[in-house]
ZABAGU-8290 format. One record per residue (C-alpha): residue in three letters; chain; z, y, x. Coordinates in steps of 0.5 Angstrom, whole numbers, m for minus. Layout:
% ZABAGU-8290
+---------+--------+-------+-------+-------+
: residuo : cadena :    up : north :  east :
+---------+--------+-------+-------+-------+
:     ALA :      A :     Z :     Y :     X :
...
+---------+--------+-------+-------+-------+
END
This chain:
% ZABAGU-8290
+---------+--------+-------+-------+-------+
: residuo : cadena :    up : north :  east :
+---------+--------+-------+-------+-------+
:     MET :      A :   199 :   335 :   136 :
:     ILE :      A :   197 :   328 :   135 :
:     ARG :      A :   190 :   326 :   138 :
:     ARG :      A :   187 :   320 :   137 :
:     VAL :      A :   181 :   317 :   140 :
:     ALA :      A :   176 :   312 :   138 :
:     LEU :      A :   172 :   310 :   144 :
:     LEU :      A :   166 :   308 :   139 :
:     ALA :      A :   163 :   311 :   133 :
:     ALA :      A :   165 :   308 :   126 :
:     LEU :      A :   171 :   305 :   129 :
:     SER :      A :   174 :   300 :   124 :
:     LEU :      A :   182 :   300 :   123 :
:     SER :      A :   182 :   293 :   120 :
:     LEU :      A :   187 :   289 :   123 :
:     VAL :      A :   183 :   282 :   124 :
:     ALA :      A :   183 :   276 :   129 :
:     CYS :      A :   190 :   277 :   132 :
:     HIS :      A :   196 :   272 :   131 :
:     ASP :      A :   202 :   276 :   128 :
:     GLN :      A :   207 :   276 :   133 :
:     ALA :      A :   212 :   280 :   129 :
:     ALA :      A :   217 :   274 :   127 :
:     GLY :      A :   217 :   277 :   121 :
:     GLY :      A :   216 :   284 :   123 :
:     GLY :      A :   209 :   288 :   122 :
:     ALA :      A :   204 :   285 :   117 :
:     GLY :      A :   197 :   282 :   118 :
:     ALA :      A :   193 :   282 :   125 :
:     ARG :      A :   189 :   286 :   129 :
:     ALA :      A :   184 :   285 :   134 :
:     GLN :      A :   184 :   292 :   138 :
:     ILE :      A :   189 :   294 :   143 :
:     LYS :      A :   193 :   300 :   141 :
:     ALA :      A :   197 :   305 :   146 :
:     VAL :      A :   201 :   311 :   144 :
:     GLY :      A :   205 :   316 :   148 :
:     SER :      A :   205 :   321 :   154 :
:     SER :      A :   200 :   326 :   153 :
:     THR :      A :   200 :   326 :   161 :
:     VAL :      A :   198 :   319 :   161 :
:     TYR :      A :   193 :   319 :   155 :
:     PRO :      A :   187 :   321 :   159 :
:     PHE :      A :   188 :   316 :   164 :
:     THR :      A :   189 :   310 :   159 :
:     THR :      A :   183 :   313 :   156 :
:     ILE :      A :   179 :   312 :   162 :
:     VAL :      A :   181 :   305 :   163 :
:     ALA :      A :   179 :   304 :   155 :
:     GLU :      A :   172 :   306 :   157 :
:     GLN :      A :   171 :   302 :   163 :
:     PHE :      A :   174 :   296 :   159 :
:     LEU :      A :   169 :   297 :   153 :
:     ALA :      A :   164 :   297 :   158 :
:     ASN :      A :   166 :   291 :   162 :
:     THR :      A :   167 :   287 :   155 :
:     PRO :      A :   162 :   289 :   150 :
:     ASP :      A :   164 :   285 :   145 :
:     ALA :      A :   171 :   288 :   145 :
:     LYS :      A :   174 :   292 :   139 :
:     PRO :      A :   175 :   300 :   141 :
:     PRO :      A :   182 :   301 :   143 :
:     VAL :      A :   186 :   306 :   140 :
:     ILE :      A :   190 :   311 :   144 :
:     GLU :      A :   194 :   316 :   141 :
:     SER :      A :   197 :   322 :   145 :
:     THR :      A :   204 :   323 :   141 :
:     GLY :      A :   209 :   325 :   147 :
:     THR :      A :   213 :   320 :   151 :
:     GLY :      A :   219 :   320 :   147 :
:     ALA :      A :   216 :   320 :   140 :
:     GLY :      A :   211 :   314 :   143 :
:     MET :      A :   218 :   310 :   145 :
:     LYS :      A :   220 :   311 :   138 :
:     LEU :      A :   213 :   308 :   135 :
:     PHE :      A :   213 :   303 :   141 :
:     CYS :      A :   220 :   300 :   140 :
:     ALA :      A :   220 :   300 :   132 :
:     GLY :      A :   218 :   292 :   133 :
:     ILE :      A :   213 :   287 :   135 :
:     GLY :      A :   207 :   285 :   131 :
:     ALA :      A :   200 :   288 :   129 :
:     ALA :      A :   203 :   294 :   126 :
:     HIS :      A :   206 :   296 :   132 :
:     PRO :      A :   203 :   299 :   139 :
:     ASP :      A :   202 :   294 :   145 :
:     ILE :      A :   202 :   300 :   150 :
:     GLU :      A :   207 :   306 :   151 :
:     ASP :      A :   204 :   311 :   156 :
:     ALA :      A :   210 :   314 :   159 :
:     SER :      A :   211 :   320 :   164 :
:     ARG :      A :   218 :   318 :   165 :
:     ARG :      A :   222 :   312 :   166 :
:     MET :      A :   224 :   309 :   160 :
:     LYS :      A :   231 :   310 :   158 :
:     ARG :      A :   237 :   305 :   157 :
:     ALA :      A :   238 :   307 :   150 :
:     GLU :      A :   230 :   306 :   148 :
:     TYR :      A :   230 :   299 :   151 :
:     GLN :      A :   236 :   297 :   147 :
:     GLY :      A :   232 :   300 :   141 :
:     CYS :      A :   226 :   296 :   143 :
:     ALA :      A :   231 :   290 :   143 :
:     ARG :      A :   234 :   291 :   137 :
:     ASN :      A :   227 :   291 :   134 :
:     GLY :      A :   225 :   284 :   137 :
:     ALA :      A :   221 :   288 :   143 :
:     GLY :      A :   226 :   286 :   148 :
:     GLU :      A :   221 :   283 :   153 :
:     LEU :      A :   217 :   288 :   156 :
:     ILE :      A :   213 :   289 :   162 :
:     GLU :      A :   214 :   296 :   166 :
:     ILE :      A :   208 :   298 :   171 :
:     GLN :      A :   208 :   304 :   175 :
:     ILE :      A :   201 :   307 :   175 :
:     GLY :      A :   201 :   312 :   179 :
:     ILE :      A :   205 :   319 :   181 :
:     ASP :      A :   204 :   326 :   177 :
:     GLY :      A :   207 :   333 :   178 :
:     ILE :      A :   210 :   338 :   173 :
:     ALA :      A :   205 :   343 :   175 :
:     PHE :      A :   207 :   351 :   173 :
:     ALA :      A :   201 :   355 :   172 :
:     GLU :      A :   198 :   362 :   171 :
:     SER :      A :   192 :   365 :   170 :
:     ARG :      A :   187 :   367 :   176 :
:     ARG :      A :   188 :   374 :   173 :
:     GLY :      A :   196 :   373 :   174 :
:     ALA :      A :   201 :   376 :   178 :
:     LYS :      A :   201 :   370 :   183 :
:     MET :      A :   208 :   368 :   182 :
:     ALA :      A :   212 :   364 :   187 :
:     LEU :      A :   219 :   361 :   184 :
:     THR :      A :   224 :   357 :   185 :
:     PRO :      A :   228 :   352 :   181 :
:     ALA :      A :   234 :   357 :   181 :
:     ASP :      A :   229 :   362 :   178 :
:     LEU :      A :   226 :   357 :   173 :
:     TYR :      A :   234 :   355 :   171 :
:     ARG :      A :   236 :   363 :   170 :
:     ALA :      A :   229 :   364 :   166 :
:     ILE :      A :   229 :   358 :   161 :
:     ALA :      A :   236 :   355 :   160 :
:     ALA :      A :   239 :   356 :   154 :
:     THR :      A :   246 :   358 :   157 :
:     PRO :      A :   245 :   359 :   165 :
:     GLY :      A :   252 :   360 :   168 :
:     GLY :      A :   255 :   358 :   161 :
:     ARG :      A :   253 :   364 :   157 :
:     PRO :      A :   247 :   365 :   152 :
:     ASN :      A :   241 :   367 :   156 :
:     SER :      A :   240 :   375 :   156 :
:     ALA :      A :   234 :   375 :   161 :
:     ARG :      A :   228 :   378 :   158 :
:     THR :      A :   224 :   379 :   164 :
:     TRP :      A :   222 :   376 :   171 :
:     ARG :      A :   226 :   381 :   174 :
:     ASP :      A :   232 :   380 :   170 :
:     VAL :      A :   232 :   373 :   173 :
:     ASN :      A :   230 :   375 :   180 :
:     PRO :      A :   229 :   383 :   183 :
:     ALA :      A :   223 :   380 :   187 :
:     LEU :      A :   219 :   378 :   181 :
:     PRO :      A :   215 :   382 :   177 :
:     ASP :      A :   218 :   386 :   171 :
:     THR :      A :   214 :   382 :   166 :
:     PRO :      A :   216 :   379 :   160 :
:     ILE :      A :   219 :   371 :   160 :
:     ARG :      A :   213 :   367 :   157 :
:     VAL :      A :   213 :   360 :   158 :
:     TYR :      A :   209 :   355 :   154 :
:     GLY :      A :   211 :   348 :   155 :
:     PRO :      A :   212 :   341 :   152 :
:     PRO :      A :   216 :   340 :   146 :
:     SER :      A :   223 :   336 :   146 :
:     THR :      A :   219 :   329 :   145 :
:     SER :      A :   215 :   330 :   151 :
:     GLY :      A :   217 :   326 :   158 :
:     THR :      A :   214 :   332 :   161 :
:     ARG :      A :   220 :   336 :   158 :
:     ASP :      A :   225 :   331 :   160 :
:     ALA :      A :   222 :   331 :   167 :
:     LEU :      A :   222 :   339 :   167 :
:     ALA :      A :   230 :   338 :   165 :
:     GLU :      A :   231 :   333 :   170 :
:     LEU :      A :   227 :   335 :   176 :
:     ILE :      A :   227 :   343 :   176 :
:     LEU :      A :   232 :   346 :   171 :
:     ALA :      A :   238 :   341 :   173 :
:     ARG :      A :   236 :   342 :   181 :
:     GLY :      A :   236 :   350 :   179 :
:     CYS :      A :   243 :   349 :   176 :
:     GLU :      A :   246 :   346 :   181 :
:     ALA :      A :   244 :   351 :   186 :
:     VAL :      A :   247 :   357 :   182 :
:     ASP :      A :   253 :   354 :   179 :
:     PRO :      A :   259 :   350 :   183 :
:     ARG :      A :   261 :   346 :   177 :
:     ALA :      A :   254 :   343 :   176 :
:     ALA :      A :   255 :   337 :   181 :
:     SER :      A :   262 :   335 :   178 :
:     LEU :      A :   259 :   335 :   171 :
:     ARG :      A :   253 :   331 :   173 :
:     GLU :      A :   258 :   326 :   175 :
:     ASN :      A :   264 :   326 :   170 :
:     ASP :      A :   261 :   329 :   164 :
:     PRO :      A :   254 :   328 :   163 :
:     ALA :      A :   254 :   331 :   156 :
:     ALA :      A :   257 :   338 :   158 :
:     PHE :      A :   252 :   338 :   164 :
:     ALA :      A :   246 :   337 :   160 :
:     VAL :      A :   248 :   343 :   155 :
:     LEU :      A :   250 :   347 :   161 :
:     CYS :      A :   244 :   345 :   166 :
:     GLN :      A :   238 :   342 :   162 :
:     ARG :      A :   238 :   345 :   155 :
:     ILE :      A :   232 :   350 :   154 :
:     ARG :      A :   233 :   357 :   150 :
:     GLU :      A :   230 :   357 :   143 :
:     ASP :      A :   229 :   365 :   143 :
:     GLY :      A :   222 :   366 :   144 :
:     ALA :      A :   222 :   366 :   152 :
:     TYR :      A :   220 :   359 :   152 :
:     ILE :      A :   214 :   357 :   147 :
:     ASP :      A :   213 :   350 :   145 :
:     ALA :      A :   206 :   348 :   145 :
:     GLY :      A :   206 :   341 :   142 :
:     GLU :      A :   203 :   335 :   146 :
:     ASN :      A :   196 :   339 :   147 :
:     ASP :      A :   196 :   341 :   154 :
:     ASN :      A :   189 :   344 :   153 :
:     LEU :      A :   192 :   349 :   148 :
:     ILE :      A :   197 :   351 :   154 :
:     VAL :      A :   191 :   353 :   158 :
:     GLN :      A :   188 :   357 :   153 :
:     LYS :      A :   194 :   361 :   152 :
:     LEU :      A :   194 :   362 :   160 :
:     SER :      A :   187 :   365 :   159 :
:     ALA :      A :   189 :   370 :   154 :
:     ASN :      A :   196 :   372 :   157 :
:     PRO :      A :   195 :   373 :   164 :
:     ASP :      A :   203 :   374 :   165 :
:     ALA :      A :   205 :   368 :   162 :
:     ILE :      A :   207 :   361 :   165 :
:     GLY :      A :   205 :   354 :   163 :
:     VAL :      A :   208 :   347 :   164 :
:     PHE :      A :   204 :   341 :   164 :
:     GLY :      A :   202 :   335 :   168 :
:     TYR :      A :   198 :   336 :   175 :
:     SER :      A :   192 :   333 :   172 :
:     TYR :      A :   191 :   339 :   167 :
:     LEU :      A :   192 :   344 :   173 :
:     GLU :      A :   186 :   340 :   177 :
:     GLU :      A :   182 :   340 :   171 :
:     ASN :      A :   182 :   347 :   169 :
:     ALA :      A :   182 :   350 :   177 :
:     GLY :      A :   177 :   355 :   175 :
:     THR :      A :   181 :   358 :   170 :
:     VAL :      A :   189 :   357 :   172 :
:     VAL :      A :   192 :   357 :   179 :
:     GLY :      A :   199 :   353 :   181 :
:     VAL :      A :   205 :   357 :   182 :
:     PRO :      A :   209 :   355 :   188 :
:     ILE :      A :   216 :   352 :   187 :
:     ALA :      A :   221 :   353 :   193 :
:     GLY :      A :   215 :   355 :   197 :
:     VAL :      A :   211 :   349 :   195 :
:     ALA :      A :   204 :   349 :   191 :
:     PRO :      A :   203 :   343 :   187 :
:     SER :      A :   197 :   339 :   190 :
:     TYR :      A :   195 :   332 :   191 :
:     ALA :      A :   198 :   332 :   198 :
:     THR :      A :   205 :   335 :   196 :
:     ILE :      A :   206 :   331 :   190 :
:     ALA :      A :   204 :   324 :   194 :
:     ASP :      A :   209 :   326 :   200 :
:     GLY :      A :   214 :   328 :   195 :
:     SER :      A :   215 :   335 :   198 :
:     TYR :      A :   213 :   338 :   191 :
:     PRO :      A :   220 :   339 :   187 :
:     GLY :      A :   216 :   336 :   181 :
:     ALA :      A :   213 :   330 :   183 :
:     ARG :      A :   215 :   324 :   178 :
:     PRO :      A :   212 :   317 :   177 :
:     LEU :      A :   208 :   315 :   171 :
:     TYR :      A :   209 :   308 :   167 :
:     ILE :      A :   206 :   304 :   162 :
:     TYR :      A :   210 :   299 :   158 :
:     VAL :      A :   207 :   293 :   155 :
:     LYS :      A :   210 :   288 :   150 :
:     LYS :      A :   210 :   281 :   153 :
:     ALA :      A :   209 :   278 :   146 :
:     HIS :      A :   203 :   282 :   145 :
:     LEU :      A :   199 :   279 :   151 :
:     SER :      A :   197 :   272 :   148 :
:     ALA :      A :   196 :   275 :   141 :
:     VAL :      A :   192 :   282 :   142 :
:     PRO :      A :   185 :   280 :   145 :
:     GLY :      A :   183 :   283 :   151 :
:     LEU :      A :   190 :   286 :   153 :
:     ARG :      A :   191 :   282 :   159 :
:     SER :      A :   184 :   284 :   162 :
:     PHE :      A :   186 :   291 :   160 :
:     LEU :      A :   192 :   291 :   164 :
:     ALA :      A :   188 :   288 :   170 :
:     GLN :      A :   183 :   294 :   169 :
:     TYR :      A :   188 :   299 :   170 :
:     ALA :      A :   190 :   296 :   177 :
:     ARG :      A :   183 :   296 :   179 :
:     LEU :      A :   182 :   304 :   177 :
:     TRP :      A :   188 :   307 :   180 :
:     GLY :      A :   187 :   306 :   187 :
:     ALA :      A :   185 :   312 :   192 :
:     GLY :      A :   178 :   315 :   191 :
:     GLY :      A :   178 :   311 :   184 :
:     PRO :      A :   176 :   314 :   177 :
:     LEU :      A :   183 :   315 :   175 :
:     VAL :      A :   185 :   319 :   182 :
:     ARG :      A :   178 :   323 :   180 :
:     ARG :      A :   181 :   325 :   174 :
:     GLY :      A :   188 :   328 :   177 :
:     LEU :      A :   192 :   322 :   178 :
:     ILE :      A :   196 :   321 :   184 :
:     ALA :      A :   195 :   314 :   187 :
:     SER :      A :   202 :   311 :   188 :
:     PRO :      A :   203 :   309 :   196 :
:     ALA :      A :   200 :   302 :   197 :
:     ALA :      A :   207 :   298 :   197 :
:     VAL :      A :   208 :   301 :   190 :
:     GLN :      A :   201 :   299 :   188 :
:     ALA :      A :   201 :   292 :   190 :
:     ARG :      A :   208 :   291 :   187 :
:     SER :      A :   205 :   294 :   180 :
:     ALA :      A :   199 :   289 :   181 :
:     ALA :      A :   203 :   283 :   182 :
:     ILE :      A :   207 :   285 :   176 :
:     ILE :      A :   201 :   285 :   172 :
:     ARG :      A :   199 :   278 :   175 :
:     THR :      A :   205 :   275 :   174 :
:     LEU :      A :   207 :   278 :   168 :
:     THR :      A :   214 :   280 :   170 :
:     PRO :      A :   219 :   283 :   165 :
:     LEU :      A :   223 :   289 :   166 :
:     ASP :      A :   230 :   288 :   168 :
:     PRO :      A :   234 :   293 :   163 :
:     ARG :      A :   240 :   293 :   168 :
:     GLU :      A :   235 :   298 :   172 :
:     LEU :      A :   235 :   303 :   167 :
:     LYS :      A :   239 :   309 :   166 :
+---------+--------+-------+-------+-------+
END
């Protein structure tokens, strides 16, 4: 589900007072900031937008859309100019192929800013079975072809005799989501390598075969695509105490009265375990910005500066569930905002 927030009533979508930087791509002009992308980063960018408006009362209200990281990348990379977003919220790093798509459409000068850290949280109802899982358990439960064979596991006990004899029901993000990508890379791939001796060699020598064996998720109903609405997953867990949900840590923290985190490899998701990297699902969060839009869209530079003022420990983004980056990472990100240092695409995979 795509959510759109207009941060003032009677939002005008007319695109005015901004020089079109598209060099032929995009039409008209726009005086308000537009961001698309990750449902995990969405609440943080929304808070920044609210603070930006409070500090810039003459500004047009930014429009923030939760489309998922992958779908947002397609919108973001479609071109430059008023018809295209200024910011991509991302719950994983941009892929090299995505950057190449941006470059082909004239949006090759990008700024990459790490805004903080998050964790892929596995959660269950407070009335649930108090599950404790490992990456290997999750791989055997929701991978499409664990061990190279179609997944026939129907209950958690089929996966691991120590687990409850309850049906495997995992509510999680769709294939367009950066959280889904991170689930595949951080959890399923790790679980696959723990149980299948072929996995390490395949990762190195045949990435496509590795993805099929280790990272493809089953589609027979055990894993349920809940769209880009993480709050819907929380509702599903409340209705089904036997189910497991997958979403960003901030949603776990926000709904702590309803759901509880599931430990992975003996480590529960928390601010401390994600910050120190001991939780297996820890991951950086990013925003990407088109450099060409910085001189065209009023307030865009100030918006980025506002982000840097809010992402520190004890700030409003952390109170909303963001894990603050280490001090050195915060300093580097703030320097990128000050100097507008472009992303080096050679760093991407």
